[in-house]
TORFINU-210356 format. One line per 8 residues: number of its first residue (from 1); their letters; for each residue x, y, z negated of C-alpha. Coordinates in steps of 0.5 Angstrom, whole numbers, plus 2048, in hexadecimal, padded with zeros to 3 digits. Layout:
// residues N
NUM = A = X:Y:Z  ...
//
This chain:
// residues 410
1 = MTPQRVVV = 823:83D:830  825:835:831  823:831:82C  828:82F:827  829:828:825  828:826:81E  82C:821:81A  82C:81E:813
9 = TGLGVASC = 833:81F:80F  830:81E:808  82C:819:804  82A:818:7FD  825:814:7F9  822:813:7F2  81E:80C:7F3  81C:806:7EF
17 = LGCEVEEF = 822:803:7F3  827:807:7F0  829:80F:7F0  82F:80E:7F5  82E:80D:7FC  833:807:7FD  82F:803:7F7  828:805:7FA
25 = WRRLTGGE = 82A:802:801  82E:7FC:7FE  827:7FA:7FA  822:7FC:7FF  826:7F7:805  827:7F2:7FF  81F:7F1:7FF  81F:7F4:7F8
33 = SGVVALTD = 818:7F7:7F5  819:7FD:7F0  811:7FC:7EE  811:7FA:7E6  80C:7FA:7E1  80A:800:7DD  80B:7FE:7D6  809:805:7D3
41 = ETFASLST = 803:804:7CF  800:80A:7D2  7FE:806:7D8  7FC:800:7D4  7F4:802:7D6  7F6:802:7DE  7F4:7FD:7E3  7FA:7FE:7E6
49 = RIGAVVQG = 800:7FE:7E1  806:7FD:7E6  80A:802:7EA  811:804:7ED  814:808:7E8  81B:80B:7E9  820:806:7E4  826:808:7E1
57 = YEPREHFD = 825:810:7E2  827:814:7DC  825:81B:7DC  82B:81E:7D7  830:81B:7DC  82E:820:7E1  82A:826:7DD  82B:829:7D7
65 = RKEVRRLS = 826:829:7D1  823:830:7D4  822:82D:7DB  81F:827:7D9  81A:82A:7D6  819:82F:7DB  819:82A:7E1  814:826:7E3
73 = RSSQLAVV = 815:81E:7E4  814:820:7EC  819:826:7EB  81E:822:7E8  81E:81C:7ED  81E:821:7F3  825:825:7F0  828:81E:7EF
81 = AASQAVRQ = 827:81C:7F6  828:823:7F9  82F:823:7F5  831:81D:7F9  82F:81F:800  832:826:7FE  839:823:7FC  839:81E:802
89 = AGLSEDGV = 837:824:807  83C:829:804  838:82E:803  83B:831:7FD  842:832:801  845:838:803  842:83B:809  83B:839:808
97 = DRRDVAVL = 836:83F:808  831:83B:803  82D:842:803  82A:83F:80A  829:838:808  822:836:807  81F:831:802  819:82D:804
105 = IGSSIGGY = 817:828:7FF  810:825:7FF  80C:824:7F9  805:822:7F8  803:81F:7F1  809:820:7ED  806:827:7EB  800:823:7E8
113 = SASDHFFR = 804:81E:7E4  808:824:7E1  802:828:7DF  7FE:822:7DC  801:822:7D5  800:829:7D5  7F9:829:7D6  7F8:823:7D2
121 = DYYLHGWR = 7FB:827:7CC  7F7:82D:7CE  7F0:82A:7CE  7F1:826:7C8  7F6:82A:7C3  7F6:831:7C6  7FD:831:7C8  800:836:7CD
129 = GPLVIPTS = 806:835:7D1  809:83B:7D5  80D:836:7D9  807:832:7DC  806:837:7E2  80E:837:7E4  80F:830:7E3  809:82D:7E6
137 = MNTAPSSN = 808:831:7ED  809:82D:7F3  80F:832:7F5  813:830:7EF  817:82B:7F2  819:82F:7F8  81A:835:7F3  81F:831:7EF
145 = VSIRFGLG = 823:82E:7F4  824:835:7F7  826:838:7F0  82A:833:7EF  82E:833:7F5  82D:83A:7F7  82A:839:7FD  827:840:7FF
153 = GPLINVDG = 823:83E:806  81C:83D:807  819:839:801  813:835:802  80F:830:7FF  80B:82B:804  805:827:801  802:823:806
161 = ACASAAHS = 801:81D:800  804:817:802  807:81A:809  80A:820:805  812:81E:806  811:81C:80D  80D:823:80F  813:826:80B
169 = IGYGFNLI = 818:823:80F  814:825:815  814:82C:813  81B:82C:812  81D:829:818  818:82E:81C  81B:834:819  822:832:81B
177 = RSGALEMA = 821:82F:822  81E:836:823  824:83A:821  820:83D:81B  825:83A:816  82C:836:816  82B:831:810  825:82F:80B
185 = VVGGADSP = 824:82A:805  81E:826:806  81A:820:803  815:81F:7FE  815:81D:7F6  80F:81B:7F2  80D:817:7EC  806:815:7EA
193 = FTLGVMEG = 807:811:7E3  803:815:7DE  7FC:812:7DC  7F8:817:7DF  7FB:816:7E6  7FB:80F:7E6  7F4:80E:7E4  7F2:812:7E9
201 = WCALRVLS = 7F6:80E:7EE  7F2:808:7EB  7EC:80B:7EC  7ED:80B:7F3  7ED:804:7F4  7F3:804:7F8  7F9:801:7F3  7FB:7FA:7F3
209 = ERNDVPSE = 7F9:7F6:7EC  7FE:7F1:7ED  801:7F2:7E6  803:7EB:7E4  809:7EC:7EA  80A:7F3:7EB  810:7F2:7F0  80B:7EE:7F5
217 = ACRPFSAD = 805:7F3:7F4  806:7F7:7FA  805:7F3:800  804:7F7:807  801:7F4:80D  800:7ED:809  7F9:7EB:809  7F9:7EA:802
225 = RDGLVLGE = 7FB:7F1:801  7F7:7F5:7FB  7F9:7FC:7FB  7FF:800:7FA  804:801:7F4  806:808:7F2  80D:80A:7F1  811:810:7EF
233 = GAGVLVLE = 818:813:7F2  81B:818:7F7  81E:818:7FE  822:81E:800  826:81F:807  82A:824:80A  828:826:811  82D:82B:815
241 = SEASARRR = 82E:82D:81C  833:828:820  837:82F:821  837:830:81A  839:829:818  83F:829:81D  841:830:81B  842:82E:814
249 = GREILAEV = 845:827:815  83F:823:812  83D:81C:813  837:81B:817  833:816:815  82D:816:81A  829:81A:81E  822:81D:81D
257 = LGYGASAD = 81F:81C:824  817:81D:823  812:81F:81E  80A:81E:81F  805:820:81B  7FD:81F:81B  7F7:81F:817  7F2:81A:817
265 = CHHLTQPS = 7EC:81F:816  7E8:819:814  7E8:817:80D  7EC:819:806  7EE:812:804  7EC:80D:80A  7F1:80E:810  7EF:80D:818
273 = PEGPARAM = 7F4:80A:81D  7F4:810:821  7F7:815:81C  7FD:812:81B  7FE:810:822  7FE:817:824  803:819:81F  808:813:822
281 = EKALLGAA = 806:815:829  808:81C:828  80F:81A:825  810:816:82B  80E:81C:82F  813:821:82C  819:81C:82C  817:81B:833
289 = LRPEQIAY = 817:813:832  813:80D:834  810:809:82F  814:803:832  81A:806:830  818:806:828  81C:800:825  819:800:81E
297 = INAHGTGT = 813:804:81B  814:805:814  80C:804:812  808:808:80D  806:801:80A  803:802:804  800:7FB:803  7F9:7FD:803
305 = PLNDKNET = 7F4:7F9:807  7F1:7FF:80B  7F8:803:80C  7FC:7FD:80F  7F7:7FB:814  7F6:802:816  7FD:804:817  7FE:7FD:81B
313 = AAIKLVFG = 7F9:7FF:81F  7FC:806:820  803:803:822  7FF:7FF:827  7FC:805:82A  802:809:82B  807:803:82D  803:7FE:830
321 = QSAYRALV = 806:7F8:832  80D:7FB:82F  80A:7FB:828  80B:7F3:828  813:7F4:82A  814:7FA:824  816:7F8:81D  811:7FB:818
329 = VGNKPALG = 813:7FB:811  80F:7FE:80B  814:800:805  80E:801:800  80F:7FA:7FC  816:7FC:7FB  815:803:7F9  80E:804:7F7
337 = HTVAAGGA = 80A:809:7FA  80D:810:7F8  808:814:7FB  80C:81B:7FD  813:817:7FD  811:811:801  812:814:808  819:817:806
345 = LELIGCVL = 81B:810:802  819:80C:808  81D:811:80D  823:810:809  822:809:80A  822:80A:811  828:80E:812  82C:808:80E
353 = TLRDRIVP = 829:803:813  82C:807:819  833:807:815  833:800:813  82F:7FD:818  82A:7F9:813  823:7F9:812  820:7F8:80B
361 = PTLNYRVP = 81A:7F3:80A  813:7F4:809  812:7F1:802  80C:7EC:800  809:7EA:806  806:7E4:805  800:7E3:809  7FF:7E5:811
369 = DPECDLDY = 7FA:7EA:813  7F7:7E9:81A  7F6:7F1:81A  7FD:7F2:817  801:7EE:81D  807:7F2:81E  80F:7F0:81C  80F:7F2:815
377 = VTAGSRKF = 816:7EF:813  813:7EB:80D  819:7E6:80D  81F:7EA:80A  823:7F0:80D  824:7F0:815  82A:7F2:819  828:7F8:81D
385 = EGNLIMSN = 82A:7F9:824  826:7FF:826  828:807:826  821:80A:824  81C:80A:81E  816:80D:81D  813:80E:816  80C:80F:814
393 = SFAFGGSN = 809:812:80E  801:812:80E  7FD:816:808  7F7:817:805  7F3:81C:808  7F5:81A:80F  7FC:81D:80F  800:819:813
401 = AALIIGSL = 808:81A:815  80D:816:819  814:817:81A  819:814:81F  821:814:81E  826:811:821  82E:810:822  831:816:825
409 = RP = 830:816:82C  835:819:831
//
């Protein structure tokens, strides 16, 4: 069977820069950061008291009282983002067999956050709650999107930690390309903001402790970087075969061209350049592209001392001298590290780069690092003159994913 071409026809976001795609994009390209102080007294004892919290989101505007109680924060954000993508792609219109539309929305730590209050109350007070399992299971965001929009195809949660959304998108891409499906709702959703989860991340010593100026805390590729900033959110895309999109008369926003996945097989929390390099190489191979054809690399770029140096080295392994000609941008100073959602929110930004021909900046770059010496677009947004973009997502446990998108080719 001839491989199907896979295109993007819907986008949706719930982020610290807004819960509407155009606001998200305007603020991202405008160089805004959504990282703020965590003012709740719950977090007062933590060494890190900053995070990228979804602002201006009111659950009762989207859900009734029972739904608010039964849906975790991650599930709510997933549904909010999916509603935008589903609407743009026209999945609710007549002629779409929603029983065959897959849902692959990755989630990783949102379940911990959802169950944190239950376990605290159970161990301290003996309280029992019947909703803890359906609320906190990692498949809950996918399940609730499936239920909300009547999508009856394969229902899958991908938990690849910080690469969850990218793997979800990649799996959906492979299913459609193979002809097994025509359409899939893909992405990721996570929310870490409970005391137990935040304390655990603080204990790992990977979080920035620049609590005084939250918006300047995360500094990817800068020599003075001291750690990542956690965020929450959801990013959802609708993928479908080009034939399906044309038959339905939908606008094609971008084409998905390649997906590569690999494992470091090295260490749970310390990366190696070889693992990420293999994921990028596999994505290029699957897309039948050469490294020098990629004009923009959306980097994982967490702002930790080890990760940014490692990612720069991995890019050089794959791209050679062409690494110095590509634009390399990290979005996490603006969006926070949204864990399972990161790869989707960042890929949505890449789709919008293709549309508007603009690359958002890497914020908070202060001090050159001789081991991070690529073009990180540090002086504001820049005009985009290419047609091909790679987006990287690398995770604890050594799970790596790379996606390639481009403008639809003849």
